[in-house]
All heavy atoms as an XYZ file, in Angstrom:
851
protein
N       0.853     -1.189      0.010
C      -0.010      0.008      0.001
C       0.879      1.273      0.013
O       1.853      1.348      0.729
C      -0.905     -0.012      1.237
C      -1.877      1.120      1.256
S      -3.024      0.896      2.644
C      -3.568      2.549      2.822
N       0.558      2.236     -0.799
C       1.266      3.475     -0.917
C       1.016      4.312      0.380
O      -0.143      4.594      0.702
C       0.791      4.229     -2.164
C       1.562      5.506     -2.400
O       2.565      5.791     -1.654
O       1.234      6.214     -3.342
N       2.090      4.763      1.070
C       1.892      5.511      2.326
C       1.485      6.936      2.121
O       1.218      7.662      3.068
C       3.263      5.407      2.975
C       4.230      5.319      1.848
C       3.497      4.517      0.798
N       1.438      7.422      0.902
C       1.040      8.818      0.677
C      -0.416      9.033      0.843
O      -1.225      8.107      0.750
C       1.536      9.300     -0.710
O       0.838      8.591     -1.733
N      -0.820     10.297      0.997
C      -2.257     10.615      1.146
C      -2.954     10.434     -0.208
O      -2.424     10.679     -1.227
C      -2.435     12.089      1.566
C      -2.130     12.309      3.020
C      -1.001     13.017      3.394
C      -2.968     11.852      4.007
C      -0.696     13.249      4.714
C      -2.694     12.067      5.351
C      -1.568     12.790      5.672
N      -4.179     10.021     -0.095
C      -5.018      9.908     -1.267
C      -5.375     11.319     -1.805
O      -5.508     12.267     -1.030
C      -6.311      9.169     -0.894
O      -7.281      9.314     -1.888
N      -5.515     11.422     -3.073
C      -5.890     12.739     -3.697
C      -7.296     13.171     -3.237
O      -7.647     14.317     -3.445
C      -5.797     12.653     -5.222
C      -4.396     12.475     -5.729
C      -3.571     13.695     -5.447
C      -2.147     13.539     -6.014
N      -1.235     14.495     -5.516
N      -8.081     12.285     -2.669
C      -9.435     12.674     -2.230
C      -9.403     13.719     -1.113
O     -10.371     14.393     -0.853
C     -10.261     11.450     -1.818
C      -9.864     10.891     -0.463
C     -10.643      9.647     -0.108
O     -11.214      8.975     -0.969
N     -10.722      9.323      1.174
N      -8.261     13.814     -0.462
C      -8.095     14.828      0.628
C      -7.758     16.205      0.062
O      -7.783     17.168      0.787
C      -7.061     14.368      1.642
C      -7.490     13.154      2.412
C      -6.908     11.920      2.159
C      -8.486     13.224      3.382
C      -7.250     10.788      2.868
C      -8.820     12.110      4.089
C      -8.250     10.887      3.834
N      -7.330     16.285     -1.196
C      -6.979     17.559     -1.773
C      -8.203     18.324     -2.186
O      -8.963     17.862     -3.061
C      -6.063     17.345     -2.972
C      -4.699     16.815     -2.621
O      -4.353     16.931     -1.472
O      -4.018     16.321     -3.507
N      -8.454     19.454     -1.580
C      -9.606     20.264     -1.884
C      -9.158     21.718     -2.033
O      -8.419     22.204     -1.216
C     -10.645     20.205     -0.708
C     -11.825     21.147     -0.996
C     -11.121     18.762     -0.541
N      -9.678     22.363     -3.072
C      -9.457     23.790     -3.242
C     -10.806     24.464     -3.278
O     -11.602     24.171     -4.113
C      -8.682     24.109     -4.528
C      -8.361     25.558     -4.676
C      -7.389     25.849     -5.807
O      -6.893     24.967     -6.420
N      -7.145     27.114     -6.040
N     -11.038     25.350     -2.306
C     -12.312     26.035     -2.212
C     -12.126     27.501     -2.496
O     -11.185     28.133     -2.035
C     -12.916     25.855     -0.798
N     -13.005     28.086     -3.322
C     -12.958     29.496     -3.616
C     -13.692     30.241     -2.509
O     -14.806     29.884     -2.128
C     -13.578     29.777     -4.978
C     -13.591     31.307     -5.273
C     -12.833     29.039     -6.077
N     -13.050     31.267     -1.959
C     -13.608     32.011     -0.875
C     -14.643     32.995     -1.401
O     -14.683     33.351     -2.562
C     -12.520     32.766     -0.112
C     -11.426     31.815      0.496
C     -10.345     32.673      1.166
C     -12.018     30.864      1.475
N     -15.432     33.517     -0.477
C     -16.478     34.509     -0.823
C     -15.833     35.643     -1.609
O     -14.822     36.180     -1.197
C     -17.129     35.046      0.467
O     -17.673     33.952      1.190
C     -18.325     36.003      0.117
N     -16.446     36.055     -2.674
C     -15.910     37.098     -3.510
C     -15.163     36.545     -4.715
O     -14.923     37.233     -5.682
N     -14.731     35.317     -4.601
C     -14.097     34.611     -5.725
C     -12.712     35.007     -6.090
O     -12.204     34.647     -7.114
N     -12.026     35.787     -5.259
C     -10.640     36.230     -5.653
C      -9.551     35.409     -5.000
O      -8.437     35.395     -5.456
C     -10.457     37.721     -5.255
O     -10.612     37.864     -3.833
C     -11.380     38.614     -5.990
N      -9.846     34.735     -3.915
C      -8.834     33.923     -3.212
C      -9.411     32.523     -3.002
O     -10.617     32.333     -2.932
C      -8.486     34.553     -1.874
C      -7.929     35.943     -1.968
C      -6.426     35.896     -2.255
N      -5.847     37.223     -2.194
C      -5.171     37.772     -3.160
N      -4.972     37.110     -4.268
N      -4.687     38.975     -3.044
N      -8.496     31.574     -2.765
C      -8.926     30.220     -2.522
C      -8.320     29.727     -1.247
O      -7.305     30.227     -0.782
C      -8.602     29.345     -3.717
O      -7.199     29.299     -3.919
N      -8.917     28.659     -0.731
C      -8.351     27.962      0.471
C      -8.011     26.541      0.013
O      -8.738     25.880     -0.701
C      -9.372     27.931      1.577
N      -6.851     26.053      0.505
C      -6.396     24.705      0.157
C      -6.448     23.788      1.362
O      -6.119     24.198      2.443
C      -4.975     24.738     -0.370
C      -4.706     25.505     -1.685
C      -3.233     25.554     -1.946
C      -5.434     24.874     -2.824
N      -6.825     22.557      1.125
C      -6.809     21.517      2.156
C      -6.193     20.275      1.516
O      -6.450     19.980      0.342
C      -8.261     21.199      2.577
C      -9.019     22.353      3.123
C      -9.745     23.155      2.258
C      -8.975     22.699      4.483
C     -10.454     24.265      2.731
C      -9.677     23.782      4.951
C     -10.412     24.585      4.078
N      -5.362     19.604      2.254
C      -4.758     18.341      1.722
C      -3.269     18.431      1.628
O      -2.587     18.957      2.499
N      -2.709     17.883      0.529
C      -1.311     17.672      0.446
C      -0.465     18.842     -0.108
O       0.724     18.859      0.006
C      -1.016     16.453     -0.441
O      -1.617     16.666     -1.709
C      -1.576     15.194      0.175
N      -1.114     19.849     -0.714
C      -0.371     20.945     -1.309
C      -0.570     22.273     -0.559
O      -0.398     23.339     -1.147
C      -0.753     21.121     -2.805
C      -0.277     19.926     -3.605
O       0.824     19.445     -3.417
N      -1.144     19.467     -4.510
N      -0.926     22.189      0.706
C      -1.189     23.406      1.466
C       0.019     24.307      1.605
O      -0.061     25.511      1.380
C      -1.764     23.020      2.851
C      -1.901     24.234      3.749
C      -3.068     22.286      2.707
N       1.174     23.727      1.917
C       2.381     24.517      2.096
C       2.782     25.249      0.806
O       3.099     26.434      0.821
C       3.505     23.700      2.597
C       4.778     24.397      3.058
C       4.457     25.475      4.093
C       5.793     23.432      3.548
N       2.792     24.509     -0.316
C       3.121     25.105     -1.600
C       2.094     26.210     -1.937
O       2.446     27.273     -2.458
C       3.144     24.044     -2.676
N       0.819     25.963     -1.634
C      -0.219     26.962     -1.833
C      -0.008     28.222     -0.995
O      -0.277     29.337     -1.485
N       0.447     28.034      0.247
C       0.716     29.160      1.086
C       1.822     30.036      0.569
O       1.703     31.273      0.478
C       1.043     28.677      2.496
C       1.393     29.775      3.549
C       0.249     30.731      3.723
C       1.706     29.062      4.862
N       2.909     29.424      0.151
C       4.032     30.152     -0.427
C       3.620     30.856     -1.712
O       3.916     32.031     -1.908
C       5.251     29.191     -0.682
C       6.309     29.876     -1.505
C       5.813     28.716      0.634
N       2.864     30.195     -2.560
C       2.385     30.773     -3.767
C       1.427     31.958     -3.498
O       1.476     32.991     -4.142
C       1.643     29.712     -4.609
C       1.156     30.214     -5.944
C       0.404     29.124     -6.716
O       0.933     28.003     -6.761
O      -0.660     29.413     -7.274
N       0.592     31.799     -2.441
C      -0.351     32.879     -2.077
C       0.407     34.107     -1.561
O       0.027     35.233     -1.855
N       1.477     33.896     -0.798
C       2.307     35.026     -0.344
C       2.929     35.757     -1.522
O       2.884     36.992     -1.625
C       3.380     34.544      0.650
C       2.760     34.016      1.923
C       4.390     35.640      0.916
C       3.737     33.317      2.846
N       3.484     34.997     -2.476
C       4.060     35.599     -3.678
C       3.020     36.394     -4.465
O       3.269     37.500     -4.893
C       4.695     34.562     -4.551
C       5.925     33.899     -3.956
O       6.514     34.507     -3.011
O       6.330     32.841     -4.419
N       1.842     35.809     -4.656
C       0.746     36.454     -5.388
C       0.320     37.715     -4.694
O       0.099     38.758     -5.318
C      -0.413     35.474     -5.521
C      -1.579     35.997     -6.367
C      -2.648     34.967     -6.449
O      -2.345     33.761     -6.779
O      -3.840     35.324     -6.230
N       0.165     37.694     -3.372
C      -0.224     38.862     -2.578
C       0.768     39.969     -2.756
O       0.436     41.139     -2.957
C      -0.331     38.470     -1.147
C      -0.768     39.603     -0.232
C      -2.107     39.961     -0.192
C       0.131     40.248      0.580
C      -2.515     40.973      0.661
C      -0.278     41.276      1.403
C      -1.629     41.645      1.419
N       2.094     39.622     -2.707
C       3.142     40.658     -2.907
C       3.084     41.262     -4.283
O       3.257     42.492     -4.443
C       4.525     40.075     -2.628
C       4.761     39.532     -1.275
C       5.295     40.463     -0.250
N       6.270     41.449     -0.608
C       7.584     41.378     -0.323
N       8.084     40.315      0.282
N       8.375     42.390     -0.606
N       2.853     40.451     -5.319
C       2.768     40.958     -6.691
C       1.568     41.901     -6.831
O       1.676     42.942     -7.433
C       2.613     39.808     -7.687
C       3.919     39.141     -8.038
C       3.784     38.180     -9.209
N       2.792     37.174     -9.054
C       2.995     35.974     -8.492
N       4.203     35.690     -8.030
N       2.038     35.126     -8.363
N       0.430     41.546     -6.204
C      -0.744     42.394     -6.269
C      -0.499     43.695     -5.593
O      -0.918     44.754     -6.039
C      -1.939     41.664     -5.632
C      -2.482     40.513     -6.415
O      -2.073     40.319     -7.625
O      -3.304     39.765     -5.885
N       0.202     43.684     -4.455
C       0.491     44.926     -3.697
C       1.370     45.870     -4.505
O       1.205     47.083     -4.443
C       1.179     44.603     -2.376
C       0.306     44.152     -1.253
C       1.159     43.750     -0.076
C      -0.669     45.251     -0.856
N       2.328     45.333     -5.240
C       3.228     46.128     -5.998
C       2.522     46.901     -7.129
O       2.955     47.954     -7.564
C       4.352     45.267     -6.622
C       5.328     44.766     -5.550
C       6.271     43.741     -6.099
O       6.246     43.419     -7.317
O       7.064     43.193     -5.289
N       1.342     46.412     -7.532
C       0.582     47.075     -8.610
C      -0.416     48.100     -8.058
O      -0.976     48.828     -8.823
C      -0.145     46.020     -9.457
C       0.773     45.106    -10.155
C       0.070     43.966    -10.872
O      -1.164     43.889    -10.854
N       0.822     43.092    -11.504
N      -0.576     48.157     -6.733
C      -1.538     49.096     -6.173
C      -0.843     50.390     -5.699
O       0.308     50.314     -5.182
C      -2.231     48.490     -4.948
C      -3.107     47.294     -5.298
C      -3.631     46.636     -4.026
O      -3.499     47.116     -2.918
N      -4.267     45.479     -4.195
N      -1.498     51.491     -5.840
C      -0.986     52.751     -5.324
C      -1.489     52.963     -3.906
O      -2.675     52.782     -3.650
C      -1.497     53.891     -6.202
C      -0.418     54.535     -6.982
C      -0.988     55.652     -7.761
N      -0.780     56.893     -7.072
C      -0.919     58.092     -7.618
N      -1.291     58.182     -8.868
N      -0.659     59.157     -6.914
N      -0.585     53.344     -3.017
C      -0.999     53.638     -1.637
C      -0.501     55.026     -1.300
O       0.664     55.328     -1.448
C      -0.418     52.598     -0.678
C      -0.918     51.226     -0.882
C      -0.343     50.242      0.141
N       1.115     50.219      0.154
C       1.845     49.368     -0.641
N       1.241     48.626     -1.535
N       3.128     49.388     -0.530
N      -1.403     55.834     -0.776
C      -0.974     57.178     -0.409
C      -0.501     57.203      1.047
O       0.503     57.873      1.318
C      -2.177     58.153     -0.580
O      -3.246     57.756      0.215
N      -1.137     56.522      1.926
C      -0.731     56.508      3.337
C      -0.866     55.036      3.847
O      -1.911     54.509      3.950
C      -1.653     57.372      4.215
C      -1.552     58.793      3.871
C      -2.420     59.580      4.829
N      -2.645     60.882      4.241
C      -3.626     61.680      4.582
N      -4.452     61.334      5.557
N      -3.749     62.850      4.037
N       0.278     54.510      4.128
C       0.252     53.120      4.639
C       1.640     52.780      5.195
O       2.660     53.240      4.704
C      -0.043     52.161      3.493
O       0.056     50.849      3.938
N       1.643     52.022      6.244
C       2.893     51.451      6.738
C       3.281     50.277      5.907
O       4.328     49.700      6.116
C       2.767     51.079      8.192
C       2.593     52.227      9.160
C       2.359     51.706     10.592
C       3.829     53.143      9.156
N       2.420     49.849      5.004
C       2.690     48.729      4.131
C       1.990     47.465      4.600
O       1.316     47.491      5.597
N       2.219     46.391      3.912
C       1.541     45.142      4.225
C       2.155     44.527      5.486
O       3.301     44.793      5.833
C       1.766     44.284      3.021
C       3.083     44.830      2.469
C       3.022     46.266      2.710
N       1.363     43.672      6.133
C       1.853     42.983      7.327
C       1.366     41.528      7.254
O       0.321     41.246      6.714
C       1.301     43.645      8.582
N       2.178     40.646      7.786
C       1.816     39.243      7.829
C       1.759     38.768      9.249
O       2.679     39.040     10.048
C       2.913     38.430      7.095
C       2.670     36.920      7.160
S       4.060     35.946      6.569
C       4.245     36.465      4.909
N       0.661     38.113      9.622
C       0.554     37.498     10.933
C       0.434     35.972     10.693
O      -0.264     35.541      9.821
C      -0.714     37.935     11.655
C      -0.737     39.380     12.135
C      -2.122     39.707     12.674
C       0.291     39.619     13.236
N       1.148     35.225     11.482
C       1.068     33.776     11.330
C       1.156     33.086     12.673
O       1.775     33.571     13.596
N       0.531     31.945     12.759
C       0.636     31.102     13.936
C       0.817     29.647     13.514
O       0.096     29.176     12.646
C      -0.644     31.216     14.792
N       1.813     29.016     14.021
C       2.199     27.670     13.574
C       2.461     26.773     14.769
O       2.899     27.219     15.805
C       3.440     27.696     12.745
C       3.325     28.510     11.479
C       3.686     29.873     11.457
C       2.868     27.961     10.313
C       3.558     30.611     10.322
C       2.750     28.732      9.155
C       3.108     30.049      9.159
N       2.233     25.498     14.598
C       2.633     24.525     15.550
C       4.168     24.387     15.515
O       4.827     24.295     16.493
C       1.978     23.151     15.295
C       2.295     22.018     16.259
C       1.916     22.430     17.682
C       1.543     20.756     15.836
N       4.666     24.379     14.279
C       6.103     24.463     14.023
C       6.249     25.042     12.615
O       5.312     25.024     11.813
C       6.818     23.113     14.138
C       6.401     22.127     13.077
C       6.920     22.004     11.825
C       5.376     21.139     13.159
N       6.314     21.018     11.114
C       5.383     20.444     11.899
C       4.497     20.770     14.146
C       4.478     19.438     11.647
C       3.588     19.727     13.858
C       3.617     19.102     12.655
N       7.382     25.651     12.361
C       7.638     26.180     11.066
C       9.106     25.917     10.732
O       9.988     26.469     11.412
C       7.287     27.727     10.939
C       8.008     28.532     11.957
C       7.480     28.234      9.548
N       9.350     25.053      9.772
C      10.712     24.695      9.454
C      10.945     24.525      7.958
O      12.024     24.100      7.519
C      11.195     23.447     10.199
C      10.281     22.235      9.928
O       9.352     22.345      9.142
O      10.556     21.174     10.502
N       9.959     24.916      7.180
C      10.113     24.815      5.702
C      10.949     26.030      5.248
O      10.614     27.150      5.488
C       8.771     24.833      5.025
C       8.864     24.731      3.518
O       9.095     23.616      3.013
O       8.776     25.777      2.850
N      12.072     25.718      4.565
C      12.990     26.778      4.161
C      12.337     27.813      3.239
O      12.572     29.004      3.385
C      14.190     26.162      3.498
N      11.538     27.380      2.276
C      10.894     28.332      1.339
C       9.915     29.219      2.066
O       9.873     30.434      1.854
C      10.179     27.515      0.221
C       9.834     28.356     -0.935
C       9.316     27.517     -2.115
O       9.034     26.345     -1.940
O       9.260     28.081     -3.199
N       9.111     28.658      2.962
C       8.146     29.508      3.739
C       8.897     30.474      4.646
O       8.559     31.677      4.718
C       7.248     28.636      4.555
C       6.213     29.340      5.475
C       5.350     30.304      4.684
C       5.408     28.366      6.255
N       9.948     30.002      5.319
C      10.707     30.875      6.181
C      11.323     32.023      5.401
O      11.363     33.187      5.860
C      11.818     30.092      6.882
C      11.386     29.248      8.065
C      12.503     28.310      8.489
C      10.893     30.109      9.218
N      11.791     31.779      4.225
C      12.392     32.833      3.412
C      11.322     33.862      3.026
O      11.579     35.090      3.066
C      13.020     32.238      2.128
C      13.887     33.231      1.429
C      15.039     33.728      2.231
O      15.681     32.928      2.949
N      15.289     34.994      2.255
N      10.114     33.437      2.672
C       9.019     34.388      2.344
C       8.685     35.250      3.571
O       8.474     36.438      3.437
C       7.752     33.665      1.885
C       7.886     32.939      0.548
C       8.487     33.781     -0.539
N       8.426     33.189     -1.828
C       9.197     32.165     -2.262
N      10.100     31.650     -1.481
N       9.057     31.710     -3.501
N       8.661     34.636      4.740
C       8.360     35.409      5.970
C       9.463     36.411      6.221
O       9.192     37.575      6.483
C       8.212     34.425      7.147
C       6.966     33.586      6.978
C       8.136     35.201      8.465
C       6.884     32.424      7.978
N      10.696     35.984      6.077
C      11.834     36.922      6.329
C      11.877     38.071      5.336
O      12.285     39.191      5.688
C      13.142     36.110      6.259
N      11.403     37.848      4.111
C      11.455     38.879      3.058
C      10.237     39.819      3.144
O      10.259     40.840      2.494
C      11.474     38.215      1.677
C      12.764     37.495      1.397
C      12.686     36.642      0.098
O      11.570     36.472     -0.462
O      13.757     36.148     -0.308
N       9.204     39.465      3.898
C       7.989     40.266      3.951
C       8.316     41.548      4.659
O       9.072     41.599      5.652
C       6.892     39.482      4.647
C       5.505     39.832      4.146
C       5.039     39.262      3.026
C       4.738     40.755      4.829
C       3.779     39.571      2.526
C       3.486     41.070      4.373
C       2.980     40.505      3.170
N       7.749     42.686      4.234
C       7.988     43.983      4.831
C       7.830     44.023      6.346
O       8.650     44.577      7.071
C       7.049     44.944      4.129
C       6.781     44.294      2.825
C       6.830     42.811      3.073
N       6.744     43.475      6.879
C       6.450     43.389      8.313
C       5.824     42.025      8.588
O       4.774     41.756      8.012
C       5.521     44.514      8.754
O       6.088     45.755      8.547
N       6.442     41.273      9.459
C       5.919     39.947      9.771
C       6.010     39.651     11.226
O       6.997     40.008     11.881
C       6.601     38.891      8.935
N       4.977     38.964     11.766
C       4.996     38.484     13.138
C       4.488     37.054     13.098
O       3.383     36.765     12.612
C       4.107     39.328     14.030
S       4.005     38.706     15.722
N       5.302     36.109     13.532
C       4.918     34.737     13.542
C       5.052     34.173     14.949
O       6.066     34.368     15.627
C       5.824     33.918     12.574
C       5.553     32.411     12.660
C       5.689     34.410     11.143
N       4.011     33.474     15.378
C       4.005     32.861     16.696
C       4.120     31.372     16.487
O       3.381     30.804     15.676
C       2.709     33.200     17.441
C       2.617     32.437     18.746
C       2.564     34.681     17.653
N       5.040     30.741     17.155
C       5.226     29.296     17.087
C       4.807     28.749     18.445
O       5.293     29.245     19.490
C       6.672     28.924     16.747
C       6.871     27.414     16.735
C       7.126     29.551     15.423
N       3.991     27.699     18.437
C       3.550     27.111     19.725
C       4.713     26.748     20.593
O       5.822     26.484     20.124
C       2.738     25.819     19.441
O       1.575     26.140     18.763
N       4.468     26.752     21.879
C       5.505     26.360     22.844
C       6.038     25.034     22.481
O       5.332     24.057     22.286
C       4.911     26.379     24.261
C       5.932     26.183     25.347
C       5.290     26.345     26.660
C       6.329     26.302     27.788
N       5.671     26.441     29.064
N       7.351     24.964     22.300
C       8.030     23.743     21.866
C       8.570     22.971     23.061
O       9.038     23.539     24.036
C       9.152     24.091     20.929
C       8.700     24.844     19.691
C       7.881     23.944     18.783
O       8.328     22.914     18.313
N       6.630     24.344     18.483
N       8.572     21.665     22.951
C       9.237     20.844     23.989
C      10.694     21.190     24.049
O      11.296     21.610     23.072
C       9.031     19.426     23.510
C       7.946     19.460     22.495
C       7.986     20.814     21.899
N      11.305     20.952     25.192
C      12.735     21.195     25.326
C      13.484     19.928     24.862
O      13.026     18.828     25.061
C      13.086     21.512     26.770
C      12.438     22.866     27.210
C      12.829     23.177     28.599
N      12.043     24.281     29.106
C      12.373     25.569     29.047
N      13.525     25.850     28.477
N      11.608     26.500     29.522
N      14.610     20.132     24.265
C      15.398     19.018     23.830
C      16.285     19.434     22.678
O      16.043     20.486     22.045
N      17.319     18.653     22.411
C      18.279     19.006     21.406
C      17.658     19.162     20.002
O      17.914     20.090     19.296
C      19.348     17.930     21.357
C      20.475     18.208     20.380
C      21.515     17.132     20.432
C      22.608     17.415     19.403
N      23.663     16.398     19.382
N      16.762     18.197     19.611
C      16.125     18.235     18.314
C      15.264     19.497     18.120
O      15.389     20.183     17.114
C      15.274     16.989     18.115
C      14.424     16.994     16.877
C      15.001     16.880     15.619
C      13.030     17.255     16.969
C      14.234     16.909     14.448
C      12.284     17.281     15.829
C      12.865     17.095     14.585
O      12.078     17.158     13.439
N      14.474     19.824     19.104
C      13.595     21.002     18.999
C      14.378     22.292     19.053
O      14.060     23.232     18.322
C      12.528     20.952     20.110
C      11.604     19.848     19.973
N      11.879     18.606     19.432
C      10.275     19.717     20.330
C      10.877     17.786     19.448
N       9.872     18.467     19.980
N      15.420     22.345     19.843
C      16.292     23.575     19.913
C      16.961     23.771     18.577
O      17.048     24.924     18.125
C      17.280     23.429     21.023
N      17.376     22.726     17.914
C      18.030     22.810     16.587
C      17.036     23.362     15.573
O      17.404     24.242     14.746
C      18.590     21.476     16.160
C      19.236     21.460     14.806
C      20.457     22.351     14.675
O      21.013     22.762     15.734
O      20.845     22.691     13.552
N      15.793     22.906     15.572
C      14.768     23.412     14.636
C      14.542     24.876     14.863
O      14.474     25.653     13.871
C      13.471     22.643     14.797
C      13.491     21.305     14.145
C      12.184     20.609     14.046
N      11.031     21.121     14.676
C       9.862     20.533     14.764
N       9.719     19.360     14.216
N       8.855     21.083     15.393
N      14.414     25.323     16.076
C      14.183     26.735     16.364
C      15.447     27.563     16.033
O      15.336     28.731     15.616
C      13.766     26.918     17.804
C      12.374     26.461     18.111
C      12.065     26.583     19.620
C      11.331     27.231     17.308
N      16.635     26.985     16.198
C      17.855     27.704     15.824
C      17.854     28.007     14.317
O      18.228     29.109     13.885
C      19.096     26.916     16.197
C      20.392     27.722     15.995
C      21.624     26.820     16.001
N      21.627     25.827     14.948
C      21.839     26.044     13.644
N      22.005     27.282     13.197
N      21.849     25.079     12.768
N      17.385     27.042     13.504
C      17.297     27.255     12.072
C      16.347     28.354     11.731
O      16.612     29.191     10.839
C      16.910     25.942     11.377
C      17.944     24.879     11.401
C      17.439     23.610     10.712
C      18.444     22.511     10.794
N      17.954     21.258     10.230
N      15.233     28.436     12.422
C      14.243     29.474     12.188
C      14.883     30.838     12.547
O      14.827     31.793     11.765
C      12.967     29.263     13.027
C      12.070     30.499     12.978
C      12.237     28.044     12.587
N      15.519     30.937     13.700
C      16.148     32.146     14.145
C      17.214     32.633     13.172
O      17.332     33.819     12.864
C      16.761     31.955     15.515
N      17.945     31.718     12.615
C      19.025     32.071     11.633
C      18.438     32.675     10.374
O      18.922     33.705      9.894
C      19.838     30.826     11.274
C      20.937     31.080     10.296
C      22.024     32.048     10.846
O      22.248     32.083     12.042
O      22.627     32.762      9.999
N      17.339     32.134      9.878
C      16.729     32.608      8.604
C      16.116     34.035      8.851
O      16.226     34.868      7.976
C      15.631     31.653      8.135
C      14.866     32.267      6.949
C      16.253     30.354      7.691
N      15.528     34.280      9.998
C      14.806     35.537     10.187
C      15.543     36.563     10.996
O      15.001     37.590     11.334
C      13.385     35.265     10.835
C      12.529     34.383      9.935
C      13.535     34.651     12.225
N      16.840     36.330     11.285
C      17.601     37.231     12.173
C      17.658     38.665     11.645
O      17.685     39.616     12.377
C      18.998     36.710     12.418
C      19.903     36.758     11.235
C      21.304     36.224     11.628
C      22.255     36.398     10.560
N      22.693     35.950      9.548
N      17.613     38.876     10.325
C      17.666     40.222      9.736
C      16.318     40.722      9.253
O      16.224     41.772      8.626
C      18.677     40.258      8.558
C      20.072     39.981      9.068
O      20.445     40.407     10.150
O      20.804     39.308      8.313
N      15.256     39.985      9.563
C      13.904     40.398      9.152
C      13.461     41.647      9.936
O      13.912     41.865     11.015
C      12.943     39.228      9.339
N      12.568     42.392      9.329
C      12.139     43.658      9.891
C      11.187     43.553     11.092
O      11.185     44.421     11.965
C      11.471     44.536      8.817
N      10.402     42.495     11.171
C       9.412     42.416     12.215
C       8.329     43.429     12.003
O       8.110     43.921     10.908
N       7.603     43.803     13.070
C       6.543     44.839     13.023
C       7.107     46.149     13.457
O       7.808     46.161     14.480
C       5.377     44.445     13.914
C       4.262     43.627     13.259
C       4.499     42.969     12.078
C       3.029     43.555     13.820
C       3.509     42.215     11.503
C       2.055     42.847     13.269
C       2.281     42.179     12.089
N       6.772     47.230     12.785
C       7.140     48.513     13.291
C       6.349     48.842     14.562
O       5.185     48.546     14.652
C       6.764     49.501     12.177
C       5.757     48.791     11.397
C       5.995     47.320     11.540
N       7.017     49.351     15.591
C       6.349     49.633     16.804
C       6.596     51.075     17.232
O       7.626     51.638     16.965
C       6.804     48.695     17.907
């Protein structure tokens, strides 16, 4: 038996207004990264007279995907909350990788 998820779990739903979609299943992470890129492209085409710019809020059980971390680090203003992690060498190493990627990120203006 193939250990991968069945495609029956892959669902893409169009949100109210029809401009954005929500993903469920096996391609959620790729869809999130693609959505961040699309959002940034859309923002670059809009004129803003008064704005501190876009902001990203995120909450994760864990975040260790290199491509997602890079998008977060490159975003003009981002705040990400990671659930309280167990103590131990493995978990500390995962959080060290996150800290390394985002060490020069702007965070939120305060």
